N, C-alpha and C positions, 0 to 999 in steps of 0.2 A: 701383510697383504690379506691374509685370511680374516683378520680382525676388521679391516676396512670393508671387506665384502659382507661380513655379518652386519656391520653398522648400516651399510647401504640397504641391505635386505630389510632390516628393521624399519628404516625410514620409509621404504616402499610400502611396507605393511601398514604403517601408521597413516600414510597418505591414502592408501586404499580404503582403510576404515573411515577416514574423514570424508572421502568422496562418496562412499556408500551412505554415510549418515546424511550428508547434504542432499543426495539424490532421494533418500527416503523422505526428508523434510519437504522437498519440492513436490514429490508425488503425493504426500499427505495433504498439502495445500490444495491440490487439484481435487482430491477425493473429498475432503471436508467441505470445500467450496461447492462442489456439485451436489453433495448428498447430506450435508450437515453432520454433526457429530454422531448422532444415533444411527443414521443410515450408512455412514462410512464403514468400509471393511478394511481391516489391517491386512488381510490377505490380498485384496485388490491393490492396496498401496504398495506392497512388496512386489507383486507381479508386474505392475506398471514399469518398474525399473529393473526387472529381471533379478530381483533379490529373493531371499527366502524368508519365510515367517520368523525363524529363529534369529535372523539378523535384526528384525525390529525388536524382538525381545532382548537382544544383546545391548542395543543402544538406548532403549526406552523401557522404563519399568512397567508402563501400562498404556492403554489407549489414551487416557487423559494426559499422561506425561508426553506422549507423542503430539497430541493436539497443542499442548502448552508450548512445547519446543518449536512446533511449526509456526504458531502465531508469533512467538518471540522472533523467529527467523524472518518472517514476513515484515514485521514492523521494523526490524533492524535494517532490512533492505530499503524500506521507505525512508527511514532516518538518514541513511547514506545518500539517497537521492535528494533529500531536502536540506542536507547539511549546508550551513552557511547562507541560507536564503534570508532568514531573519537575524538581525543583530541580537546579541545576548541581552542587551539593555535597550528598551524602546524609548525610554524617557530621553528627551533632547534630540531625537532623530527628526530630521525634516520630513513632514508628511509626504512630500513629493518623492523623496527617496524611499520611504516606507511603501508608497504606492507602487513604485517600480519593483521593490522586493516582493510585494504581494502578488503582482502580476507574474513575476518569475516563478513564484511558488505555485500558482495556478497551472502554469505551463508544465512545470516538472511533475505536478500531481497527475495531470491528464496523461502524460507520457507513462507514468508509473501505472496508472489504472489500466492503460491499454496493454501493458505487458503482464499485469497481475490482476486480472478480473476477479480472482479468488479473494482479494481483499474485501471488496464489496459483498461478494457472495457469503463469506464467512460472517461478516458483520450483520448481514440481514438474517442469516440463519440463527445466530446467537441472540440478536436483538429482539426477536419476537416473543421471547419468554424469559422470565427471571430465572437465573441459575447462578451457581458459583462460578462457572466459566465466564458468563457475561460480566459479573461483578469484577472478577480479576482482570479481564481484558479491558474493561472500561477504566478502572483505576490505574492500571499499569501502563496502558498504551494510548487509549483514546482520549481520556480527560486532559492530559498534558497538551495534546494537539488542539483540542477544543478550546482550552483556556488561552493558548497562544494566538489562535485565530481570532477569538473574541476580543482580546486586548488590542490587537493590531486593528481590527475592524472599527472599534470605538474611536481610535485616533483618526482613521481615514474618514469616518462619517463626520466627525467634528470638523474636519478640514474641507468637507464638501467633495471629497474624491470618490467615496464609496456610495453605492446605491442606498436608498433609505430603507434598509432592511435591519431588523433586530439581529444582533449578533448570533443568538442561538438558532434563529431560523436560517440565517445565512449559512451556518455550518452545514445544515442538512441540504439546503439548495446546492451548495458547492459540491458536497460529497456525491449527492445523487446525480447532478448534472454532469460531473466529471467522469463518473463511473458507468452510467447506464448504457451508453452505446457499445461498450466493450463487453459488458455482461450479456447484453442482448445482441451480440454481433451477428448471429444468424438472421435475426429479424431485420437488422439494419440492411444486410445484403439483399434480402428479399424485397424489402420495402423501397429502398432507395437505389438499388443496383450498384451501390458503392461499397468499398471495403474499408471499414473503420480502422483497420490495422495499418493502412497506408499512411506515409508521413504527411501527405497533403491534407488528408482528412484530419489527422491529429492537430496539425497546425491551425487549420480553419476552426476546429472545435475549440482549441485553447484561446485563439484570438477572439472568438465569439463570446466566450465566458468573460474574458478580460473586459471587453467592450460593454457587456451587460452589467457586470458587477462593479466596475470601476469607471463609470462614465465621466468622472471629473479628472481622470488622468490626462495630462496634457497630450495632445495629438502627436503621435510619432514616438513618444517616450516608451510606449509599451511594446514596440517592435523588437 
């Protein structure tokens, strides 16, 4: 009986440590998104989730290690949300089916950007100057997404489904258009009197992007 109690206690301790680590990662994303790497404070990251500075030191070797783990965590969440959207092999897929998949990917990405505006914030902070962090993030996380989007876009353009945009330009149009209302949510509320976090806004936003970027998608198939 005593052994079972000790085992349960150890499990609870492990869960608590896992919960604290995840909370620190989520807090770090907010801090790095708002202030960038140089402006972010590890003390503020800890205080936001009522943790202590030593707990950051326990879980992460350095501020850079915390940033890296937070970005890994964020792109992992994005990967979960986009999982299964595109087939593993695009060759042989019907363009109309790929168009539907691309439209679904847009909708899922808009929803993700609404929940995690720090994705765009961090990418903007890091993308404005060359650094080892930017190189790592680009090669590890961004380039695979970029390559996947461009490959699918080439197929959709050839089939007359996609708008006549170069694939590289399309990537930035898509990322920016999908993310900006949620990064600039206070401005949206002041300017439009509407809340971009509401489901009806997000649906209209995603539907608008699908209509603009995939004008050749058969009517009704993108709903």
